All heavy atoms as an XYZ file, in Angstrom:
663
protein
N      19.201     10.230     10.464
C      18.621      9.840      9.192
C      17.383     10.600      8.856
O      16.571     10.108      8.066
N      17.165     11.803      9.425
C      15.925     12.546      9.159
C      15.706     12.865      7.722
O      14.638     12.616      7.184
N      16.725     13.455      7.058
C      16.561     13.819      5.651
C      16.445     12.597      4.751
O      15.653     12.589      3.811
C      17.704     14.721      5.195
N      17.214     11.577      5.058
C      17.169     10.352      4.259
C      15.787      9.692      4.352
O      15.245      9.215      3.340
C      18.260      9.404      4.669
N      15.229      9.649      5.560
C      13.930      9.041      5.740
C      12.855      9.847      5.020
O      11.949      9.323      4.396
C      13.603      8.869      7.236
C      14.504      7.776      7.835
C      12.145      8.500      7.447
C      14.360      7.585      9.317
N      13.001     11.200      5.096
C      11.998     12.053      4.451
C      12.022     11.860      2.941
O      10.967     11.758      2.310
C      12.272     13.522      4.802
N      13.209     11.796      2.336
C      13.279     11.579      0.901
C      12.799     10.197      0.514
O      12.116     10.034     -0.528
C      14.718     11.785      0.382
C      15.049     13.214      0.197
C      15.932     13.939      0.926
C      14.487     14.100     -0.788
N      15.941     15.247      0.460
C      15.066     15.370     -0.592
C      13.565     13.938     -1.769
C      14.755     16.449     -1.366
C      13.224     15.043     -2.579
C      13.813     16.282     -2.344
N      13.111      9.215      1.333
C      12.622      7.861      1.061
C      11.095      7.825      1.136
O      10.421      7.145      0.338
C      13.255      6.889      2.048
C      13.159      5.447      1.610
C      14.064      4.532      2.412
N      13.720      4.529      3.817
C      14.607      4.610      4.802
N      15.899      4.693      4.524
N      14.238      4.564      6.064
N      10.513      8.577      2.072
C       9.035      8.618      2.202
C       8.407      9.262      0.967
O       7.377      8.797      0.457
C       8.642      9.394      3.456
N       9.039     10.341      0.479
C       8.520     10.990     -0.742
C       8.585     10.053     -1.926
O       7.607      9.912     -2.673
C       9.289     12.316     -1.042
C       8.958     12.834     -2.412
C       9.011     13.342      0.048
N       9.696      9.392     -2.089
C       9.845      8.416     -3.181
C       8.899      7.230     -3.030
O       8.312      6.756     -4.024
C      11.279      7.938     -3.280
C      12.295      8.949     -3.788
C      13.716      8.365     -3.697
C      11.999      9.358     -5.212
N       8.707      6.804     -1.798
C       7.762      5.712     -1.550
C       6.339      6.072     -1.910
O       5.584      5.250     -2.462
N       5.949      7.310     -1.580
C       4.607      7.784     -1.963
C       4.461      7.802     -3.461
O       3.411      7.378     -3.985
C       4.343      9.178     -1.384
N       5.466      8.253     -4.164
C       5.399      8.278     -5.617
C       5.394      6.887     -6.250
O       4.611      6.637     -7.169
C       6.588      9.098     -6.184
C       6.575     10.597     -5.883
C       7.883     11.231     -6.318
C       5.390     11.255     -6.525
N       6.196      6.002     -5.721
C       6.289      4.650     -6.299
C       5.031      3.842     -5.981
O       4.394      3.262     -6.871
C       7.553      3.929     -5.767
C       7.527      2.445     -6.097
C       8.806      4.558     -6.312
N       4.671      3.778     -4.693
C       3.516      2.964     -4.288
C       2.202      3.557     -4.818
O       1.381      2.846     -5.366
C       3.474      2.901     -2.743
C       2.754      1.711     -2.206
C       3.150      0.428     -2.455
C       1.634      1.894     -1.375
C       2.474     -0.655     -1.935
C       0.943      0.832     -0.852
C       1.343     -0.460     -1.129
N       2.071      4.882     -4.693
C       0.886      5.528     -5.261
C       0.844      5.454     -6.749
O      -0.209      5.265     -7.367
N       2.026      5.609     -7.393
C       2.106      5.538     -8.861
C       1.746      4.171     -9.378
O       1.092      4.035    -10.407
N       2.186      3.132     -8.695
C       1.846      1.755     -9.118
C       0.338      1.525     -9.042
O      -0.266      0.954     -9.966
C       2.571      0.735     -8.268
N      -0.264      2.024     -7.979
C      -1.729      1.897     -7.874
C      -2.461      2.759     -8.873
O      -3.498      2.366     -9.413
C      -2.182      2.201     -6.430
C      -1.912      1.122     -5.463
N      -0.670      0.893     -4.933
C      -2.705      0.170     -4.944
C      -0.728     -0.146     -4.125
N      -1.953     -0.606     -4.114
N      -1.931      3.933     -9.159
C      -2.526      4.820    -10.155
C      -2.444      4.173    -11.552
O      -3.363      4.287    -12.350
C      -1.822      6.170    -10.190
N      -1.366      3.478    -11.820
C      -1.203      2.783    -13.108
C      -2.256      1.686    -13.253
O      -2.885      1.539    -14.301
C       0.193      2.235    -13.266
C       0.494      1.460    -14.540
C       0.393      2.378    -15.760
C       1.878      0.855    -14.478
N      -2.433      0.912    -12.189
C      -3.455     -0.147    -12.232
C      -4.842      0.469    -12.427
O      -5.647     -0.023    -13.236
C      -3.411     -0.995    -10.928
C      -4.614     -1.929    -10.867
C      -2.109     -1.790    -10.860
N      -5.093      1.572    -11.749
C      -6.393      2.236    -11.880
C      -6.581      2.772    -13.294
O      -7.688      2.673    -13.857
C      -6.518      3.365    -10.857
C      -7.783      4.167    -10.976
N      -9.001      3.640    -10.672
C      -7.997      5.432    -11.394
C      -9.941      4.577    -10.885
N      -9.351      5.658    -11.321
N      -5.520      3.300    -13.898
C      -5.628      3.824    -15.276
C      -5.851      2.714    -16.260
O      -6.609      2.895    -17.240
C      -4.347      4.599    -15.619
N      -5.210      1.583    -16.067
C      -5.358      0.450    -17.004
C      -6.694     -0.281    -16.842
O      -7.242     -0.792    -17.799
C      -4.210     -0.535    -16.838
C      -2.819      0.010    -17.202
C      -1.753     -1.024    -16.854
C      -2.777      0.372    -18.682
N      -7.177     -0.340    -15.596
C      -8.415     -1.039    -15.327
C      -9.174     -0.338    -14.190
O      -9.073     -0.736    -13.027
C      -8.122     -2.498    -14.940
O      -9.312     -3.184    -14.655
N      -9.906      0.736    -14.513
C     -10.574      1.514    -13.479
C     -11.559      0.732    -12.596
O     -11.758      1.078    -11.449
C     -11.328      2.582    -14.271
C     -10.669      2.646    -15.595
C     -10.133      1.286    -15.849
N     -12.129     -0.332    -13.131
C     -13.063     -1.116    -12.323
C     -12.370     -1.986    -11.290
O     -12.988     -2.403    -10.329
C     -13.880     -2.018    -13.235
C     -14.888     -1.280    -14.037
C     -15.700     -2.235    -14.843
N     -16.973     -1.645    -15.160
C     -17.934     -2.266    -15.795
N     -17.721     -3.510    -16.200
N     -19.065     -1.661    -16.053
N     -11.064     -2.265    -11.463
C     -10.363     -3.133    -10.539
C      -9.823     -2.443     -9.308
O      -9.575     -3.074     -8.311
C      -9.234     -3.859    -11.252
O      -8.213     -2.920    -11.649
N      -9.711     -1.110     -9.386
C      -9.144     -0.368     -8.249
C      -9.718      1.023     -8.245
O      -9.661      1.738     -9.247
C      -7.611     -0.300     -8.404
C      -6.817      0.138     -7.171
C      -6.963     -0.861     -6.033
C      -5.347      0.232     -7.559
N     -10.286      1.411     -7.120
C     -10.942      2.703     -7.036
C      -9.979      3.867     -6.824
O      -8.832      3.673     -6.402
N     -10.450      5.091     -7.108
C      -9.600      6.260     -6.933
C      -9.243      6.508     -5.474
O      -8.160      6.976     -5.159
C     -10.307      7.474     -7.511
N     -10.132      6.139     -4.550
C      -9.846      6.275     -3.144
C      -8.697      5.365     -2.703
O      -7.873      5.766     -1.891
N      -8.659      4.169     -3.264
C      -7.558      3.267     -2.970
C      -6.232      3.807     -3.456
O      -5.196      3.655     -2.835
C      -7.827      1.886     -3.599
C      -9.047      1.204     -3.036
O      -9.348      1.436     -1.858
O      -9.692      0.456     -3.762
N      -6.269      4.482     -4.627
C      -5.044      5.073     -5.191
C      -4.552      6.197     -4.285
O      -3.353      6.278     -3.979
C      -5.317      5.617     -6.614
C      -4.130      6.365     -7.152
C      -5.682      4.480     -7.554
N      -5.461      7.050     -3.829
C      -5.041      8.128     -2.932
C      -4.509      7.601     -1.620
O      -3.516      8.124     -1.091
C      -6.244      9.064     -2.691
C      -6.636      9.857     -3.903
C      -7.782     10.795     -3.576
C      -9.016     10.313     -4.294
N     -10.170     11.138     -4.102
N      -5.140      6.571     -1.074
C      -4.698      5.961      0.160
C      -3.309      5.336     -0.034
O      -2.453      5.431      0.841
C      -5.691      4.919      0.641
C      -5.370      4.170      1.917
C      -5.273      5.143      3.107
C      -6.418      3.097      2.173
N      -3.097      4.706     -1.162
C      -1.800      4.054     -1.442
C      -0.652      5.050     -1.452
O       0.453      4.713     -0.996
C      -1.876      3.318     -2.778
N      -0.900      6.246     -1.914
C       0.181      7.246     -1.914
C       0.657      7.563     -0.528
O       1.871      7.547     -0.253
N      -0.263      7.842      0.356
C       0.152      8.197      1.727
C       0.708      7.010      2.471
O       1.702      7.135      3.218
C      -1.026      8.813      2.492
O      -2.094      7.929      2.545
N       0.158      5.815      2.249
C       0.722      4.648      2.904
C       2.072      4.256      2.355
O       2.909      3.694      3.047
C      -0.271      3.476      2.807
C      -1.578      3.662      3.565
C      -2.475      2.442      3.406
C      -1.347      3.953      5.033
N       2.287      4.551      1.080
C       3.624      4.324      0.487
C       4.694      5.139      1.189
O       5.820      4.671      1.374
N       4.337      6.355      1.602
C       5.295      7.185      2.332
C       5.633      6.545      3.689
O       6.781      6.488      4.093
C       4.723      8.569      2.542
N       4.610      6.058      4.371
C       4.834      5.415      5.658
C       5.653      4.159      5.517
O       6.605      3.913      6.251
C       3.467      5.085      6.348
C       3.675      4.273      7.617
C       2.719      6.386      6.649
N       5.322      3.340      4.533
C       6.052      2.072      4.345
C       7.486      2.329      3.955
O       8.390      1.665      4.442
C       5.353      1.240      3.262
C       3.997      0.626      3.689
C       3.315      0.027      2.500
C       4.166     -0.350      4.795
N       7.725      3.290      3.065
C       9.078      3.560      2.626
C       9.914      4.145      3.770
O      11.132      3.929      3.823
C       9.087      4.511      1.433
N       9.309      4.890      4.660
C      10.042      5.413      5.817
C      10.580      4.323      6.703
O      11.618      4.489      7.353
C       9.150      6.370      6.598
N       9.889      3.194      6.727
C      10.400      2.050      7.511
C      11.434      1.230      6.738
O      12.148      0.448      7.333
C       9.251      1.122      7.948
O       8.636      0.539      6.813
C       8.239      1.860      8.775
N      11.506      1.429      5.422
C      12.463      0.705      4.593
C      11.845      0.187      3.330
O      10.650     -0.082      3.289
N      12.641      0.077      2.282
C      12.124     -0.399      0.995
C      11.539     -1.814      1.037
O      10.573     -2.085      0.336
C      13.194     -0.284     -0.096
C      13.430      1.151     -0.477
C      14.581      1.874     -0.248
C      12.535      2.050     -1.122
N      14.418      3.156     -0.720
C      13.173      3.304     -1.234
C      11.216      1.915     -1.578
C      12.554      4.399     -1.805
C      10.616      3.010     -2.144
C      11.258      4.229     -2.279
N      12.102     -2.704      1.848
C      11.456     -4.017      1.908
C      10.006     -3.935      2.369
O       9.157     -4.748      1.975
C      12.317     -4.802      2.904
C      13.663     -4.163      2.794
C      13.386     -2.721      2.561
N       9.681     -2.951      3.243
C       8.308     -2.811      3.708
C       7.366     -2.412      2.582
O       6.191     -2.775      2.598
C       8.246     -1.724      4.801
O       8.895     -2.186      5.954
N       7.855     -1.671      1.584
C       6.998     -1.299      0.452
C       6.603     -2.543     -0.320
O       5.452     -2.749     -0.671
C       7.739     -0.270     -0.458
C       6.905      0.043     -1.677
C       8.048      0.985      0.310
N       7.569     -3.414     -0.557
C       7.328     -4.644     -1.314
C       6.400     -5.564     -0.478
O       5.397     -6.086     -0.994
C       8.616     -5.373     -1.687
C       8.342     -6.706     -2.338
C       9.445     -4.470     -2.581
N       6.755     -5.759      0.769
C       5.920     -6.621      1.640
C       4.509     -6.044      1.809
O       3.531     -6.801      1.864
C       6.586     -6.785      3.020
C       7.854     -7.626      3.044
C       8.501     -7.540      4.432
C       7.527     -9.068      2.711
N       4.418     -4.737      1.891
C       3.102     -4.076      2.019
C       2.245     -4.346      0.804
O       1.041     -4.578      0.928
N       2.825     -4.243     -0.364
C       2.076     -4.507     -1.609
C       1.599     -5.945     -1.664
O       0.420     -6.202     -1.991
C       2.925     -4.179     -2.827
N       2.443     -6.875     -1.329
C       2.084     -8.293     -1.354
C       1.039     -8.593     -0.287
O       0.022     -9.251     -0.581
C       3.330     -9.172     -1.166
C       2.955    -10.638     -0.983
C       4.251     -9.017     -2.360
N       1.257     -8.095      0.935
C       0.304     -8.364      2.026
C      -1.070     -7.753      1.737
O      -2.084     -8.373      1.976
C       0.873     -7.842      3.335
N      -1.092     -6.529      1.219
C      -2.365     -5.882      0.879
C      -3.108     -6.654     -0.192
O      -4.341     -6.829     -0.088
C      -2.120     -4.446      0.427
N      -2.377     -7.120     -1.185
C      -3.033     -7.911     -2.242
C      -3.588     -9.229     -1.680
O      -4.719     -9.622     -2.033
C      -2.044     -8.188     -3.385
N      -2.827     -9.879     -0.846
C      -3.291    -11.149     -0.262
C      -4.522    -10.934      0.651
O      -5.461    -11.746      0.639
C      -2.188    -11.832      0.521
C      -1.014    -12.385     -0.314
C       0.085    -12.912      0.584
C      -1.529    -13.479     -1.268
N      -4.500     -9.859      1.408
C      -5.666     -9.554      2.272
C      -6.879     -9.209      1.432
O      -8.013     -9.625      1.771
C      -5.319     -8.404      3.202
C      -4.365     -8.759      4.352
C      -3.855     -7.488      5.040
C      -5.002     -9.677      5.341
N      -6.699     -8.489      0.343
C      -7.842     -8.203     -0.527
C      -8.402     -9.461     -1.178
O      -9.616     -9.599     -1.313
C      -7.414     -7.184     -1.596
O      -7.135     -5.935     -1.013
N      -7.525    -10.363     -1.577
C      -7.972    -11.631     -2.151
C      -8.720    -12.445     -1.075
O      -9.759    -13.051     -1.371
C      -6.772    -12.432     -2.707
C      -7.182    -13.859     -3.036
C      -6.246    -11.764     -3.963
N      -8.217    -12.432      0.146
C      -8.900    -13.159      1.216
C     -10.300    -12.588      1.459
O     -11.273    -13.332      1.710
C      -8.071    -13.092      2.492
N     -10.418    -11.258      1.395
C     -11.745    -10.645      1.542
C     -12.659    -11.074      0.403
O     -13.864    -11.298      0.594
C     -11.637     -9.136      1.579
C     -11.174     -8.502      2.872
C     -10.978     -6.990      2.682
C     -12.201     -8.754      3.971
N     -12.121    -11.128     -0.793
C     -12.928    -11.493     -1.965
C     -13.403    -12.944     -1.891
O     -14.532    -13.265     -2.220
C     -12.146    -11.254     -3.253
N     -12.505    -13.826     -1.426
C     -12.847    -15.243     -1.375
C     -13.712    -15.575     -0.167
O     -14.668    -16.312     -0.264
C     -11.548    -16.112     -1.361
C     -11.839    -17.564     -1.106
C     -10.797    -15.936     -2.673
N     -13.356    -15.010      0.983
C     -14.055    -15.361      2.214
C     -15.245    -14.488      2.551
O     -16.040    -14.838      3.409
N     -15.393    -13.389      1.859
C     -16.493    -12.475      2.173
C     -17.759    -12.809      1.398
O     -17.840    -13.796      0.690
N     -18.730    -11.938      1.548
C     -20.006    -12.145      0.821
C     -19.774    -11.973     -0.708
O     -18.844    -11.279     -1.116
C     -20.927    -11.051      1.364
C     -20.009    -10.033      1.940
C     -18.767    -10.747      2.363
N     -20.601    -12.576     -1.455
C     -20.487    -12.510     -2.936
C     -20.909    -11.141     -3.439
O     -22.076    -10.874     -3.649
C     -21.295    -13.605     -3.599
C     -20.872    -14.990     -3.220
C     -19.471    -15.290     -3.805
N     -18.998    -16.535     -3.325
C     -17.761    -16.756     -2.962
N     -16.875    -15.794     -3.017
N     -17.365    -17.931     -2.562
N     -19.968    -10.265     -3.529
C     -20.218     -8.893     -3.986
C     -19.167     -8.568     -5.043
O     -17.987     -8.881     -4.839
C     -20.136     -7.948     -2.803
C     -20.665     -6.558     -3.131
N     -19.896     -5.611     -3.730
C     -21.883     -6.015     -2.969
C     -20.608     -4.537     -3.898
N     -21.804     -4.752     -3.442
N     -19.540     -8.021     -6.155
C     -18.580     -7.792     -7.238
C     -17.442     -6.840     -6.886
O     -16.354     -6.939     -7.431
C     -19.436     -7.266     -8.389
C     -20.683     -6.763     -7.747
C     -20.883     -7.546     -6.493
N     -17.651     -5.915     -5.980
C     -16.627     -4.928     -5.653
C     -16.069     -5.220     -4.267
O     -16.785     -5.190     -3.260
C     -17.214     -3.518     -5.676
N     -14.788     -5.527     -4.222
C     -14.096     -5.737     -2.946
C     -13.160     -4.570     -2.726
O     -12.281     -4.296     -3.552
C     -13.302     -7.068     -2.976
C     -12.510     -7.248     -1.717
C     -14.240     -8.237     -3.217
N     -13.300     -3.884     -1.599
C     -12.430     -2.717     -1.374
C     -10.986     -3.167     -1.072
O     -10.773     -4.175     -0.393
C     -13.050     -2.053     -0.138
C     -13.785     -3.132      0.552
C     -14.256     -4.050     -0.519
N     -10.032     -2.441     -1.609
C      -8.618     -2.739     -1.392
C      -8.126     -1.933     -0.189
O      -7.063     -2.290      0.372
C      -7.834     -2.377     -2.666
C      -6.419     -2.772     -2.672
N      -6.005     -4.062     -2.363
C      -5.306     -2.069     -2.939
C      -4.698     -4.115     -2.455
N      -4.231     -2.918     -2.783
N      -8.831     -0.886      0.210
C      -8.402     -0.060      1.323
C      -8.139     -0.785      2.641
O      -7.110     -0.560      3.261
N      -9.032     -1.682      3.062
C      -8.787     -2.389      4.318
C      -7.484     -3.214      4.267
O      -6.742     -3.224      5.249
C     -10.006     -3.289      4.492
C     -11.101     -2.576      3.754
C     -10.427     -1.923      2.586
N      -7.247     -3.861      3.157
C      -6.003     -4.597      3.042
C      -4.783     -3.715      3.072
O      -3.769     -4.037      3.715
N      -4.860     -2.565      2.421
C      -3.764     -1.585      2.440
C      -3.514     -1.113      3.878
O      -2.374     -1.035      4.330
C      -4.115     -0.383      1.578
C      -3.934     -0.525      0.064
C      -4.535      0.666     -0.659
C      -2.457     -0.657     -0.274
N      -4.601     -0.749      4.570
C      -4.445     -0.237      5.951
C      -3.867     -1.271      6.893
O      -2.971     -0.975      7.676
C      -5.803      0.270      6.427
C      -6.278      1.584      5.798
C      -7.721      1.838      6.180
C      -5.393      2.748      6.204
N      -4.357     -2.468      6.856
C      -3.887     -3.518      7.788
C      -2.411     -3.835      7.478
O      -1.590     -3.938      8.389
C      -4.761     -4.783      7.696
C      -4.115     -5.957      8.427
C      -6.127     -4.493      8.239
N      -2.059     -3.984      6.201
C      -0.649     -4.291      5.854
C       0.265     -3.165      6.278
O       1.332     -3.406      6.854
C      -0.559     -4.554      4.368
N      -0.116     -1.926      5.983
C       0.751     -0.793      6.330
C       0.876     -0.653      7.849
O       1.968     -0.391      8.365
C       0.196      0.495      5.722
N      -0.237     -0.829      8.545
C      -0.184     -0.755     10.019
C       0.754     -1.793     10.574
O       1.640     -1.477     11.404
C      -1.567     -0.910     10.611
C      -1.530     -0.984     12.106
C      -1.468      0.043     12.983
C      -1.517     -2.204     12.883
N      -1.415     -0.441     14.270
C      -1.444     -1.801     14.244
C      -1.564     -3.539     12.577
C      -1.391     -2.735     15.275
C      -1.529     -4.486     13.616
C      -1.454     -4.054     14.936
N       0.596     -3.030     10.186
C       1.416     -4.142     10.718
C       2.898     -3.889     10.414
O       3.776     -4.069     11.292
C       0.967     -5.470     10.112
N       3.219     -3.491      9.225
C       4.611     -3.271      8.844
C       5.198     -2.052      9.565
O       6.344     -2.054      9.994
C       4.796     -3.159      7.339
C       4.592     -4.482      6.637
C       4.373     -4.250      5.133
C       5.798     -5.372      6.835
N       4.424     -1.015      9.707
C       4.939      0.191     10.357
C       5.156     -0.056     11.854
O       6.138      0.399     12.432
C       3.970      1.363     10.169
N       4.261     -0.799     12.466
C       4.390     -1.063     13.902
C       5.488     -2.078     14.172
O       6.323     -1.890     15.082
C       3.055     -1.598     14.465
C       3.214     -2.147     15.860
C       2.045     -0.470     14.472
N       5.580     -3.135     13.403
C       6.529     -4.207     13.713
C       7.870     -4.074     13.011
O       8.855     -4.630     13.500
C       5.901     -5.550     13.418
C       4.715     -5.829     14.307
C       3.437     -5.913     13.794
C       4.866     -5.975     15.668
C       2.341     -6.148     14.594
C       3.787     -6.216     16.504
C       2.536     -6.315     15.960
N       7.945     -3.328     11.905
C       9.256     -3.159     11.248
C      10.045     -2.028     11.892
O      11.249     -2.161     12.053
C       9.029     -2.873      9.763
N       9.386     -0.901     12.202
C      10.105      0.224     12.764
C      10.982      0.869     11.698
O      11.155      0.331     10.602
N      11.512      2.076     11.959
C      12.339      2.746     10.970
C      13.623      1.933     10.691
O      14.272      1.502     11.616
C      12.615      4.112     11.582
C      12.291      3.976     13.008
C      11.353      2.841     13.172
N      13.917      1.779      9.443
C      15.095      1.014      9.077
C      16.076      1.841      8.231
O      15.789      2.961      7.859
N      17.204      1.230      7.920
C      18.209      1.958      7.151
C      17.866      2.114      5.675
O      18.478      2.903      4.974
C      19.461      1.085      7.337
C      18.936     -0.279      7.560
C      17.635     -0.071      8.316
N      16.927      1.389      5.166
C      16.602      1.547      3.762
C      16.081      0.330      3.184
O      15.563      0.164      2.220
């Protein structure tokens, strides 16, 4: 599945990164450019493990970011990067490469 996984990774980078880029374009204050760049590369990793990982990664990253916003210090800017990294790491380690 080498070629299939590689193409899925490319599409995952475009989809996951593109979704974050769209959010950044619509509301630049809600998501930083660094988070958008990180989302593209993590989308490739998540898609390589399977499309369900992309969806689960997006949901898990959002929930982790909300948890940081609610449980953390009162600061107007909450980084989305830590949530993205933890979600992608957990899914990549525990999901493993899948059929799609």
